[in-house]
Predicted model as a PDB file, atoms N, CA, C, CB and O in Angstrom, pLDDT in the B-factor column:
MODEL        1                                                                  
ATOM      1  N   MET A   1       0.831  -1.163   0.000  1.00 84.00           N  
ATOM      2  CA  MET A   1       0.000   0.000   0.000  1.00 84.00           C  
ATOM      3  C   MET A   1       0.886   1.241   0.000  1.00 84.00           C  
ATOM      4  CB  MET A   1      -0.951  -0.010   1.201  1.00 84.00           C  
ATOM      5  O   MET A   1       1.809   1.360   0.806  1.00 84.00           O  
ATOM      6  N   TYR A   2       0.593   2.154  -0.910  1.00 90.00           N  
ATOM      7  CA  TYR A   2       1.330   3.403  -1.003  1.00 90.00           C  
ATOM      8  C   TYR A   2       0.585   4.507  -0.281  1.00 90.00           C  
ATOM      9  CB  TYR A   2       1.566   3.785  -2.464  1.00 90.00           C  
ATOM     10  O   TYR A   2      -0.645   4.522  -0.234  1.00 90.00           O  
ATOM     11  N   GLN A   3       1.356   5.439   0.288  1.00 95.00           N  
ATOM     12  CA  GLN A   3       0.770   6.570   0.985  1.00 95.00           C  
ATOM     13  C   GLN A   3       1.639   7.801   0.729  1.00 95.00           C  
ATOM     14  CB  GLN A   3       0.636   6.281   2.514  1.00 95.00           C  
ATOM     15  O   GLN A   3       2.862   7.741   0.855  1.00 95.00           O  
ATOM     16  N   ILE A   4       1.006   8.909   0.370  1.00 95.00           N  
ATOM     17  CA  ILE A   4       1.702  10.182   0.172  1.00 95.00           C  
ATOM     18  C   ILE A   4       1.262  11.112   1.290  1.00 95.00           C  
ATOM     19  CB  ILE A   4       1.399  10.806  -1.249  1.00 95.00           C  
ATOM     20  O   ILE A   4       0.067  11.298   1.521  1.00 95.00           O  
ATOM     21  N   THR A   5       2.237  11.697   1.985  1.00 96.00           N  
ATOM     22  CA  THR A   5       1.921  12.628   3.066  1.00 96.00           C  
ATOM     23  C   THR A   5       2.598  13.967   2.826  1.00 96.00           C  
ATOM     24  CB  THR A   5       2.349  12.050   4.424  1.00 96.00           C  
ATOM     25  O   THR A   5       3.605  14.058   2.123  1.00 96.00           O  
ATOM     26  N   CYS A   6       2.029  14.996   3.419  1.00 96.00           N  
ATOM     27  CA  CYS A   6       2.589  16.342   3.371  1.00 96.00           C  
ATOM     28  C   CYS A   6       2.607  16.883   4.792  1.00 96.00           C  
ATOM     29  CB  CYS A   6       1.767  17.279   2.413  1.00 96.00           C  
ATOM     30  O   CYS A   6       1.557  17.142   5.380  1.00 96.00           O  
ATOM     31  N   ASP A   7       3.795  17.049   5.335  1.00 95.00           N  
ATOM     32  CA  ASP A   7       3.959  17.561   6.702  1.00 95.00           C  
ATOM     33  C   ASP A   7       3.102  16.786   7.709  1.00 95.00           C  
ATOM     34  CB  ASP A   7       3.596  19.050   6.751  1.00 95.00           C  
ATOM     35  O   ASP A   7       2.543  17.370   8.637  1.00 95.00           O  
ATOM     36  N   GLY A   8       3.006  15.479   7.520  1.00 93.00           N  
ATOM     37  CA  GLY A   8       2.262  14.625   8.440  1.00 93.00           C  
ATOM     38  C   GLY A   8       0.797  14.432   8.089  1.00 93.00           C  
ATOM     39  O   GLY A   8       0.136  13.598   8.709  1.00 93.00           O  
ATOM     40  N   TYR A   9       0.259  15.168   7.120  1.00 96.00           N  
ATOM     41  CA  TYR A   9      -1.127  15.024   6.687  1.00 96.00           C  
ATOM     42  C   TYR A   9      -1.187  14.065   5.498  1.00 96.00           C  
ATOM     43  CB  TYR A   9      -1.739  16.406   6.315  1.00 96.00           C  
ATOM     44  O   TYR A   9      -0.355  14.149   4.595  1.00 96.00           O  
ATOM     45  N   ILE A  10      -2.148  13.170   5.492  1.00 94.00           N  
ATOM     46  CA  ILE A  10      -2.272  12.183   4.421  1.00 94.00           C  
ATOM     47  C   ILE A  10      -2.913  12.832   3.192  1.00 94.00           C  
ATOM     48  CB  ILE A  10      -3.108  10.961   4.892  1.00 94.00           C  
ATOM     49  O   ILE A  10      -4.036  13.331   3.253  1.00 94.00           O  
ATOM     50  N   LEU A  11      -2.179  12.816   2.076  1.00 96.00           N  
ATOM     51  CA  LEU A  11      -2.716  13.315   0.817  1.00 96.00           C  
ATOM     52  C   LEU A  11      -3.289  12.183  -0.030  1.00 96.00           C  
ATOM     53  CB  LEU A  11      -1.635  14.054   0.039  1.00 96.00           C  
ATOM     54  O   LEU A  11      -4.289  12.365  -0.724  1.00 96.00           O  
ATOM     55  N   HIS A  12      -2.649  11.012   0.030  1.00 96.00           N  
ATOM     56  CA  HIS A  12      -3.093   9.891  -0.803  1.00 96.00           C  
ATOM     57  C   HIS A  12      -3.007   8.596   0.003  1.00 96.00           C  
ATOM     58  CB  HIS A  12      -2.237   9.787  -2.103  1.00 96.00           C  
ATOM     59  O   HIS A  12      -1.957   8.249   0.544  1.00 96.00           O  
ATOM     60  N   ASP A  13      -4.119   7.904   0.068  1.00 93.00           N  
ATOM     61  CA  ASP A  13      -4.186   6.591   0.702  1.00 93.00           C  
ATOM     62  C   ASP A  13      -5.264   5.811  -0.035  1.00 93.00           C  
ATOM     63  CB  ASP A  13      -4.493   6.694   2.256  1.00 93.00           C  
ATOM     64  O   ASP A  13      -6.421   6.229  -0.065  1.00 93.00           O  
ATOM     65  N   THR A  14      -4.899   4.692  -0.623  1.00 87.00           N  
ATOM     66  CA  THR A  14      -5.837   3.930  -1.446  1.00 87.00           C  
ATOM     67  C   THR A  14      -7.018   3.378  -0.653  1.00 87.00           C  
ATOM     68  CB  THR A  14      -5.114   2.795  -2.120  1.00 87.00           C  
ATOM     69  O   THR A  14      -8.036   3.005  -1.235  1.00 87.00           O  
ATOM     70  N   ARG A  15      -6.890   3.325   0.659  1.00 89.00           N  
ATOM     71  CA  ARG A  15      -7.974   2.781   1.486  1.00 89.00           C  
ATOM     72  C   ARG A  15      -9.041   3.812   1.822  1.00 89.00           C  
ATOM     73  CB  ARG A  15      -7.410   2.216   2.762  1.00 89.00           C  
ATOM     74  O   ARG A  15     -10.134   3.440   2.247  1.00 89.00           O  
ATOM     75  N   VAL A  16      -8.748   5.115   1.642  1.00 88.00           N  
ATOM     76  CA  VAL A  16      -9.690   6.169   2.022  1.00 88.00           C  
ATOM     77  C   VAL A  16     -10.054   6.984   0.785  1.00 88.00           C  
ATOM     78  CB  VAL A  16      -9.087   7.086   3.131  1.00 88.00           C  
ATOM     79  O   VAL A  16      -9.179   7.577   0.155  1.00 88.00           O  
ATOM     80  N   LYS A  17     -11.322   7.019   0.438  1.00 87.00           N  
ATOM     81  CA  LYS A  17     -11.786   7.668  -0.785  1.00 87.00           C  
ATOM     82  C   LYS A  17     -11.459   9.165  -0.822  1.00 87.00           C  
ATOM     83  CB  LYS A  17     -13.279   7.470  -0.932  1.00 87.00           C  
ATOM     84  O   LYS A  17     -11.116   9.691  -1.880  1.00 87.00           O  
ATOM     85  N   GLU A  18     -11.560   9.847   0.306  1.00 89.00           N  
ATOM     86  CA  GLU A  18     -11.324  11.288   0.350  1.00 89.00           C  
ATOM     87  C   GLU A  18      -9.853  11.654   0.167  1.00 89.00           C  
ATOM     88  CB  GLU A  18     -11.823  11.846   1.658  1.00 89.00           C  
ATOM     89  O   GLU A  18      -9.541  12.779  -0.224  1.00 89.00           O  
ATOM     90  N   TYR A  19      -8.951  10.718   0.445  1.00 93.00           N  
ATOM     91  CA  TYR A  19      -7.516  10.989   0.369  1.00 93.00           C  
ATOM     92  C   TYR A  19      -6.933  10.392  -0.905  1.00 93.00           C  
ATOM     93  CB  TYR A  19      -6.790  10.427   1.606  1.00 93.00           C  
ATOM     94  O   TYR A  19      -6.218   9.390  -0.865  1.00 93.00           O  
ATOM     95  N   LYS A  20      -7.246  11.015  -2.027  1.00 94.00           N  
ATOM     96  CA  LYS A  20      -6.737  10.558  -3.319  1.00 94.00           C  
ATOM     97  C   LYS A  20      -6.146  11.747  -4.068  1.00 94.00           C  
ATOM     98  CB  LYS A  20      -7.861   9.878  -4.157  1.00 94.00           C  
ATOM     99  O   LYS A  20      -6.687  12.852  -4.025  1.00 94.00           O  
ATOM    100  N   VAL A  21      -5.043  11.509  -4.747  1.00 95.00           N  
ATOM    101  CA  VAL A  21      -4.481  12.490  -5.670  1.00 95.00           C  
ATOM    102  C   VAL A  21      -4.634  11.930  -7.079  1.00 95.00           C  
ATOM    103  CB  VAL A  21      -2.973  12.806  -5.336  1.00 95.00           C  
ATOM    104  O   VAL A  21      -4.910  10.744  -7.261  1.00 95.00           O  
ATOM    105  N   ILE A  22      -4.455  12.781  -8.058  1.00 95.00           N  
ATOM    106  CA  ILE A  22      -4.639  12.382  -9.447  1.00 95.00           C  
ATOM    107  C   ILE A  22      -3.284  12.105 -10.087  1.00 95.00           C  
ATOM    108  CB  ILE A  22      -5.401  13.469 -10.235  1.00 95.00           C  
ATOM    109  O   ILE A  22      -2.353  12.899  -9.945  1.00 95.00           O  
ATOM    110  N   ALA A  23      -3.175  11.011 -10.771  1.00 95.00           N  
ATOM    111  CA  ALA A  23      -2.000  10.622 -11.569  1.00 95.00           C  
ATOM    112  C   ALA A  23      -0.681  10.688 -10.800  1.00 95.00           C  
ATOM    113  CB  ALA A  23      -1.903  11.506 -12.782  1.00 95.00           C  
ATOM    114  O   ALA A  23       0.243  11.368 -11.246  1.00 95.00           O  
ATOM    115  N   PRO A  24      -0.563  10.000  -9.657  1.00 94.00           N  
ATOM    116  CA  PRO A  24       0.730   9.997  -8.969  1.00 94.00           C  
ATOM    117  C   PRO A  24       1.767   9.223  -9.775  1.00 94.00           C  
ATOM    118  CB  PRO A  24       0.592   9.391  -7.560  1.00 94.00           C  
ATOM    119  O   PRO A  24       1.482   8.149 -10.304  1.00 94.00           O  
ATOM    120  N   LYS A  25       2.979   9.784  -9.863  1.00 95.00           N  
ATOM    121  CA  LYS A  25       4.048   9.131 -10.616  1.00 95.00           C  
ATOM    122  C   LYS A  25       5.365   9.324  -9.875  1.00 95.00           C  
ATOM    123  CB  LYS A  25       4.140   9.696 -12.067  1.00 95.00           C  
ATOM    124  O   LYS A  25       5.749  10.447  -9.548  1.00 95.00           O  
ATOM    125  N   CYS A  26       6.050   8.214  -9.616  1.00 94.00           N  
ATOM    126  CA  CYS A  26       7.329   8.235  -8.918  1.00 94.00           C  
ATOM    127  C   CYS A  26       8.403   7.698  -9.851  1.00 94.00           C  
ATOM    128  CB  CYS A  26       7.268   7.406  -7.603  1.00 94.00           C  
ATOM    129  O   CYS A  26       8.214   6.676 -10.510  1.00 94.00           O  
ATOM    130  N   SER A  27       9.535   8.399  -9.901  1.00 93.00           N  
ATOM    131  CA  SER A  27      10.657   7.968 -10.718  1.00 93.00           C  
ATOM    132  C   SER A  27      11.892   7.885  -9.830  1.00 93.00           C  
ATOM    133  CB  SER A  27      10.889   8.936 -11.917  1.00 93.00           C  
ATOM    134  O   SER A  27      12.299   8.883  -9.235  1.00 93.00           O  
ATOM    135  N   LEU A  28      12.487   6.701  -9.737  1.00 90.00           N  
ATOM    136  CA  LEU A  28      13.662   6.492  -8.896  1.00 90.00           C  
ATOM    137  C   LEU A  28      14.869   6.138  -9.761  1.00 90.00           C  
ATOM    138  CB  LEU A  28      13.398   5.382  -7.854  1.00 90.00           C  
ATOM    139  O   LEU A  28      14.750   5.382 -10.725  1.00 90.00           O  
ATOM    140  N   LYS A  29      16.029   6.691  -9.410  1.00 86.00           N  
ATOM    141  CA  LYS A  29      17.265   6.392 -10.113  1.00 86.00           C  
ATOM    142  C   LYS A  29      18.358   6.157  -9.081  1.00 86.00           C  
ATOM    143  CB  LYS A  29      17.653   7.540 -11.092  1.00 86.00           C  
ATOM    144  O   LYS A  29      18.299   6.700  -7.978  1.00 86.00           O  
ATOM    145  N   THR A  30      19.340   5.364  -9.428  1.00 89.00           N  
ATOM    146  CA  THR A  30      20.444   5.069  -8.534  1.00 89.00           C  
ATOM    147  C   THR A  30      21.346   6.285  -8.384  1.00 89.00           C  
ATOM    148  CB  THR A  30      21.242   3.871  -9.045  1.00 89.00           C  
ATOM    149  O   THR A  30      21.694   6.929  -9.374  1.00 89.00           O  
ATOM    150  N   ASN A  31      21.728   6.602  -7.146  1.00 90.00           N  
ATOM    151  CA  ASN A  31      22.654   7.692  -6.802  1.00 90.00           C  
ATOM    152  C   ASN A  31      22.166   9.089  -7.189  1.00 90.00           C  
ATOM    153  CB  ASN A  31      23.969   7.444  -7.461  1.00 90.00           C  
ATOM    154  O   ASN A  31      22.978  10.001  -7.343  1.00 90.00           O  
ATOM    155  N   THR A  32      20.869   9.268  -7.347  1.00 87.00           N  
ATOM    156  CA  THR A  32      20.304  10.597  -7.597  1.00 87.00           C  
ATOM    157  C   THR A  32      19.004  10.735  -6.815  1.00 87.00           C  
ATOM    158  CB  THR A  32      20.061  10.831  -9.124  1.00 87.00           C  
ATOM    159  O   THR A  32      18.459   9.758  -6.301  1.00 87.00           O  
ATOM    160  N   THR A  33      18.533  11.947  -6.740  1.00 85.00           N  
ATOM    161  CA  THR A  33      17.266  12.203  -6.078  1.00 85.00           C  
ATOM    162  C   THR A  33      16.125  11.768  -6.984  1.00 85.00           C  
ATOM    163  CB  THR A  33      17.131  13.694  -5.703  1.00 85.00           C  
ATOM    164  O   THR A  33      16.133  12.077  -8.176  1.00 85.00           O  
ATOM    165  N   GLY A  34      15.168  11.073  -6.453  1.00 86.00           N  
ATOM    166  CA  GLY A  34      14.002  10.657  -7.223  1.00 86.00           C  
ATOM    167  C   GLY A  34      13.005  11.799  -7.359  1.00 86.00           C  
ATOM    168  O   GLY A  34      13.162  12.853  -6.743  1.00 86.00           O  
ATOM    169  N   THR A  35      11.987  11.577  -8.166  1.00 92.00           N  
ATOM    170  CA  THR A  35      10.944  12.585  -8.346  1.00 92.00           C  
ATOM    171  C   THR A  35       9.580  11.971  -8.062  1.00 92.00           C  
ATOM    172  CB  THR A  35      10.986  13.174  -9.777  1.00 92.00           C  
ATOM    173  O   THR A  35       9.358  10.781  -8.286  1.00 92.00           O  
ATOM    174  N   LEU A  36       8.685  12.795  -7.571  1.00 93.00           N  
ATOM    175  CA  LEU A  36       7.307  12.400  -7.328  1.00 93.00           C  
ATOM    176  C   LEU A  36       6.431  13.526  -7.851  1.00 93.00           C  
ATOM    177  CB  LEU A  36       7.036  12.111  -5.800  1.00 93.00           C  
ATOM    178  O   LEU A  36       6.587  14.680  -7.453  1.00 93.00           O  
ATOM    179  N   SER A  37       5.522  13.192  -8.733  1.00 95.00           N  
ATOM    180  CA  SER A  37       4.602  14.199  -9.253  1.00 95.00           C  
ATOM    181  C   SER A  37       3.170  13.694  -9.095  1.00 95.00           C  
ATOM    182  CB  SER A  37       4.913  14.525 -10.746  1.00 95.00           C  
ATOM    183  O   SER A  37       2.907  12.493  -9.158  1.00 95.00           O  
ATOM    184  N   PHE A  38       2.257  14.632  -8.888  1.00 96.00           N  
ATOM    185  CA  PHE A  38       0.838  14.305  -8.771  1.00 96.00           C  
ATOM    186  C   PHE A  38       0.043  15.584  -8.901  1.00 96.00           C  
ATOM    187  CB  PHE A  38       0.525  13.591  -7.426  1.00 96.00           C  
ATOM    188  O   PHE A  38       0.593  16.683  -8.824  1.00 96.00           O  
ATOM    189  N   GLN A  39      -1.250  15.435  -9.098  1.00 96.00           N  
ATOM    190  CA  GLN A  39      -2.167  16.565  -9.115  1.00 96.00           C  
ATOM    191  C   GLN A  39      -3.137  16.388  -7.957  1.00 96.00           C  
ATOM    192  CB  GLN A  39      -2.924  16.674 -10.484  1.00 96.00           C  
ATOM    193  O   GLN A  39      -3.490  15.267  -7.590  1.00 96.00           O  
ATOM    194  N   ILE A  40      -3.560  17.509  -7.389  1.00 94.00           N  
ATOM    195  CA  ILE A  40      -4.492  17.458  -6.263  1.00 94.00           C  
ATOM    196  C   ILE A  40      -5.613  18.466  -6.519  1.00 94.00           C  
ATOM    197  CB  ILE A  40      -3.761  17.759  -4.905  1.00 94.00           C  
ATOM    198  O   ILE A  40      -5.363  19.603  -6.919  1.00 94.00           O  
ATOM    199  N   LEU A  41      -6.835  18.036  -6.284  1.00 93.00           N  
ATOM    200  CA  LEU A  41      -7.988  18.904  -6.510  1.00 93.00           C  
ATOM    201  C   LEU A  41      -8.187  19.861  -5.340  1.00 93.00           C  
ATOM    202  CB  LEU A  41      -9.252  18.068  -6.729  1.00 93.00           C  
ATOM    203  O   LEU A  41      -7.854  19.523  -4.204  1.00 93.00           O  
ATOM    204  N   PRO A  42      -8.729  21.055  -5.603  1.00 94.00           N  
ATOM    205  CA  PRO A  42      -9.001  22.011  -4.521  1.00 94.00           C  
ATOM    206  C   PRO A  42     -10.002  21.511  -3.486  1.00 94.00           C  
ATOM    207  CB  PRO A  42      -9.506  23.290  -5.103  1.00 94.00           C  
ATOM    208  O   PRO A  42     -10.080  22.073  -2.394  1.00 94.00           O  
ATOM    209  N   ILE A  43     -10.769  20.472  -3.800  1.00 93.00           N  
ATOM    210  CA  ILE A  43     -11.750  19.958  -2.838  1.00 93.00           C  
ATOM    211  C   ILE A  43     -11.144  18.929  -1.884  1.00 93.00           C  
ATOM    212  CB  ILE A  43     -12.926  19.336  -3.577  1.00 93.00           C  
ATOM    213  O   ILE A  43     -11.837  18.425  -1.000  1.00 93.00           O  
ATOM    214  N   HIS A  44      -9.852  18.613  -2.052  1.00 94.00           N  
ATOM    215  CA  HIS A  44      -9.177  17.665  -1.159  1.00 94.00           C  
ATOM    216  C   HIS A  44      -9.139  18.266   0.249  1.00 94.00           C  
ATOM    217  CB  HIS A  44      -7.723  17.338  -1.670  1.00 94.00           C  
ATOM    218  O   HIS A  44      -8.893  19.464   0.387  1.00 94.00           O  
ATOM    219  N   PRO A  45      -9.377  17.469   1.300  1.00 93.00           N  
ATOM    220  CA  PRO A  45      -9.397  17.995   2.672  1.00 93.00           C  
ATOM    221  C   PRO A  45      -8.117  18.725   3.091  1.00 93.00           C  
ATOM    222  CB  PRO A  45      -9.645  16.870   3.626  1.00 93.00           C  
ATOM    223  O   PRO A  45      -8.179  19.636   3.917  1.00 93.00           O  
ATOM    224  N   TYR A  46      -6.955  18.343   2.539  1.00 94.00           N  
ATOM    225  CA  TYR A  46      -5.691  18.966   2.938  1.00 94.00           C  
ATOM    226  C   TYR A  46      -5.029  19.754   1.810  1.00 94.00           C  
ATOM    227  CB  TYR A  46      -4.737  17.909   3.435  1.00 94.00           C  
ATOM    228  O   TYR A  46      -3.811  19.932   1.806  1.00 94.00           O  
ATOM    229  N   TYR A  47      -5.820  20.218   0.868  1.00 95.00           N  
ATOM    230  CA  TYR A  47      -5.301  21.000  -0.256  1.00 95.00           C  
ATOM    231  C   TYR A  47      -4.544  22.240   0.231  1.00 95.00           C  
ATOM    232  CB  TYR A  47      -6.449  21.416  -1.188  1.00 95.00           C  
ATOM    233  O   TYR A  47      -3.492  22.579  -0.312  1.00 95.00           O  
ATOM    234  N   SER A  48      -5.068  22.902   1.231  1.00 94.00           N  
ATOM    235  CA  SER A  48      -4.474  24.159   1.716  1.00 94.00           C  
ATOM    236  C   SER A  48      -3.227  23.938   2.580  1.00 94.00           C  
ATOM    237  CB  SER A  48      -5.506  24.941   2.515  1.00 94.00           C  
ATOM    238  O   SER A  48      -2.545  24.903   2.924  1.00 94.00           O  
ATOM    239  N   VAL A  49      -2.921  22.699   2.934  1.00 93.00           N  
ATOM    240  CA  VAL A  49      -1.764  22.398   3.781  1.00 93.00           C  
ATOM    241  C   VAL A  49      -0.454  22.542   2.999  1.00 93.00           C  
ATOM    242  CB  VAL A  49      -1.882  20.975   4.358  1.00 93.00           C  
ATOM    243  O   VAL A  49       0.575  22.892   3.578  1.00 93.00           O  
ATOM    244  N   ILE A  50      -0.486  22.277   1.698  1.00 94.00           N  
ATOM    245  CA  ILE A  50       0.726  22.282   0.875  1.00 94.00           C  
ATOM    246  C   ILE A  50       1.239  23.710   0.694  1.00 94.00           C  
ATOM    247  CB  ILE A  50       0.452  21.631  -0.501  1.00 94.00           C  
ATOM    248  O   ILE A  50       0.511  24.590   0.234  1.00 94.00           O  
ATOM    249  N   GLN A  51       2.502  23.927   1.060  1.00 95.00           N  
ATOM    250  CA  GLN A  51       3.151  25.227   0.903  1.00 95.00           C  
ATOM    251  C   GLN A  51       4.346  25.068  -0.032  1.00 95.00           C  
ATOM    252  CB  GLN A  51       3.596  25.807   2.285  1.00 95.00           C  
ATOM    253  O   GLN A  51       5.273  24.310   0.255  1.00 95.00           O  
ATOM    254  N   LYS A  52       4.318  25.778  -1.135  1.00 92.00           N  
ATOM    255  CA  LYS A  52       5.368  25.677  -2.144  1.00 92.00           C  
ATOM    256  C   LYS A  52       6.735  25.970  -1.532  1.00 92.00           C  
ATOM    257  CB  LYS A  52       5.088  26.640  -3.308  1.00 92.00           C  
ATOM    258  O   LYS A  52       6.922  26.979  -0.852  1.00 92.00           O  
ATOM    259  N   LEU A  53       7.676  25.082  -1.783  1.00 93.00           N  
ATOM    260  CA  LEU A  53       9.069  25.167  -1.338  1.00 93.00           C  
ATOM    261  C   LEU A  53       9.242  25.102   0.180  1.00 93.00           C  
ATOM    262  CB  LEU A  53       9.676  26.438  -1.844  1.00 93.00           C  
ATOM    263  O   LEU A  53      10.339  25.363   0.675  1.00 93.00           O  
ATOM    264  N   LYS A  54       8.202  24.766   0.928  1.00 96.00           N  
ATOM    265  CA  LYS A  54       8.313  24.659   2.381  1.00 96.00           C  
ATOM    266  C   LYS A  54       7.886  23.287   2.900  1.00 96.00           C  
ATOM    267  CB  LYS A  54       7.478  25.736   3.041  1.00 96.00           C  
ATOM    268  O   LYS A  54       8.483  22.758   3.837  1.00 96.00           O  
ATOM    269  N   SER A  55       6.860  22.722   2.292  1.00 95.00           N  
ATOM    270  CA  SER A  55       6.300  21.454   2.775  1.00 95.00           C  
ATOM    271  C   SER A  55       7.215  20.287   2.444  1.00 95.00           C  
ATOM    272  CB  SER A  55       4.915  21.215   2.172  1.00 95.00           C  
ATOM    273  O   SER A  55       7.945  20.309   1.454  1.00 95.00           O  
ATOM    274  N   GLU A  56       7.160  19.264   3.297  1.00 94.00           N  
ATOM    275  CA  GLU A  56       7.901  18.024   3.066  1.00 94.00           C  
ATOM    276  C   GLU A  56       6.920  16.948   2.622  1.00 94.00           C  
ATOM    277  CB  GLU A  56       8.677  17.577   4.349  1.00 94.00           C  
ATOM    278  O   GLU A  56       6.054  16.523   3.386  1.00 94.00           O  
ATOM    279  N   ILE A  57       7.070  16.517   1.375  1.00 94.00           N  
ATOM    280  CA  ILE A  57       6.213  15.486   0.799  1.00 94.00           C  
ATOM    281  C   ILE A  57       6.953  14.159   0.910  1.00 94.00           C  
ATOM    282  CB  ILE A  57       5.838  15.810  -0.696  1.00 94.00           C  
ATOM    283  O   ILE A  57       8.113  14.065   0.508  1.00 94.00           O  
ATOM    284  N   THR A  58       6.299  13.131   1.450  1.00 94.00           N  
ATOM    285  CA  THR A  58       6.935  11.816   1.572  1.00 94.00           C  
ATOM    286  C   THR A  58       6.066  10.755   0.914  1.00 94.00           C  
ATOM    287  CB  THR A  58       7.186  11.461   3.058  1.00 94.00           C  
ATOM    288  O   THR A  58       4.839  10.856   0.891  1.00 94.00           O  
ATOM    289  N   LEU A  59       6.722   9.745   0.383  1.00 94.00           N  
ATOM    290  CA  LEU A  59       6.056   8.596  -0.215  1.00 94.00           C  
ATOM    291  C   LEU A  59       6.502   7.362   0.553  1.00 94.00           C  
ATOM    292  CB  LEU A  59       6.380   8.467  -1.748  1.00 94.00           C  
ATOM    293  O   LEU A  59       7.698   7.108   0.696  1.00 94.00           O  
ATOM    294  N   THR A  60       5.541   6.602   1.044  1.00 93.00           N  
ATOM    295  CA  THR A  60       5.869   5.377   1.778  1.00 93.00           C  
ATOM    296  C   THR A  60       5.137   4.195   1.161  1.00 93.00           C  
ATOM    297  CB  THR A  60       5.505   5.515   3.276  1.00 93.00           C  
ATOM    298  O   THR A  60       4.055   4.334   0.591  1.00 93.00           O  
ATOM    299  N   GLN A  61       5.751   3.043   1.290  1.00 90.00           N  
ATOM    300  CA  GLN A  61       5.129   1.795   0.874  1.00 90.00           C  
ATOM    301  C   GLN A  61       5.189   0.838   2.070  1.00 90.00           C  
ATOM    302  CB  GLN A  61       5.845   1.184  -0.400  1.00 90.00           C  
ATOM    303  O   GLN A  61       6.269   0.477   2.538  1.00 90.00           O  
ATOM    304  N   ASP A  62       4.035   0.445   2.544  1.00 88.00           N  
ATOM    305  CA  ASP A  62       3.923  -0.430   3.708  1.00 88.00           C  
ATOM    306  C   ASP A  62       4.712   0.107   4.901  1.00 88.00           C  
ATOM    307  CB  ASP A  62       4.405  -1.830   3.357  1.00 88.00           C  
ATOM    308  O   ASP A  62       5.357  -0.659   5.617  1.00 88.00           O  
ATOM    309  N   GLY A  63       4.661   1.426   5.115  1.00 85.00           N  
ATOM    310  CA  GLY A  63       5.302   2.052   6.264  1.00 85.00           C  
ATOM    311  C   GLY A  63       6.776   2.386   6.094  1.00 85.00           C  
ATOM    312  O   GLY A  63       7.381   2.933   7.016  1.00 85.00           O  
ATOM    313  N   GLU A  64       7.377   2.075   4.946  1.00 90.00           N  
ATOM    314  CA  GLU A  64       8.792   2.370   4.709  1.00 90.00           C  
ATOM    315  C   GLU A  64       8.948   3.450   3.639  1.00 90.00           C  
ATOM    316  CB  GLU A  64       9.545   1.093   4.289  1.00 90.00           C  
ATOM    317  O   GLU A  64       8.253   3.429   2.623  1.00 90.00           O  
ATOM    318  N   TRP A  65       9.855   4.387   3.869  1.00 89.00           N  
ATOM    319  CA  TRP A  65      10.107   5.455   2.900  1.00 89.00           C  
ATOM    320  C   TRP A  65      10.626   4.902   1.596  1.00 89.00           C  
ATOM    321  CB  TRP A  65      11.093   6.462   3.459  1.00 89.00           C  
ATOM    322  O   TRP A  65      11.398   3.943   1.556  1.00 89.00           O  
ATOM    323  N   ILE A  66      10.178   5.539   0.526  1.00 83.00           N  
ATOM    324  CA  ILE A  66      10.696   5.193  -0.804  1.00 83.00           C  
ATOM    325  C   ILE A  66      11.573   6.348  -1.265  1.00 83.00           C  
ATOM    326  CB  ILE A  66       9.528   4.912  -1.835  1.00 83.00           C  
ATOM    327  O   ILE A  66      12.130   6.301  -2.361  1.00 83.00           O  
TER     328      ILE A  66                                                      
ENDMDL                                                                          
END                                                                             
C-alpha cells in the first residue's frame, strides 16, 4: 500500500476515498534524487496544507520510505 503525506497530513491513501491524488508518478534512479509528481484537486481535505518550497512530501510503501 502506497501513501503520500505532506507535513504529516495524508494526501493519498488507497484505502480512504477522500484521500486521493490524481495521476501519482514516482521515478527512482540510482545515486540521484528521485521525483514524485501528482495533481491534487481544490476539494481535497488537505489541499491548503501544501506550501510551495516549504512542505515536506513523503512517499511510503507499507510504512517504509521510498
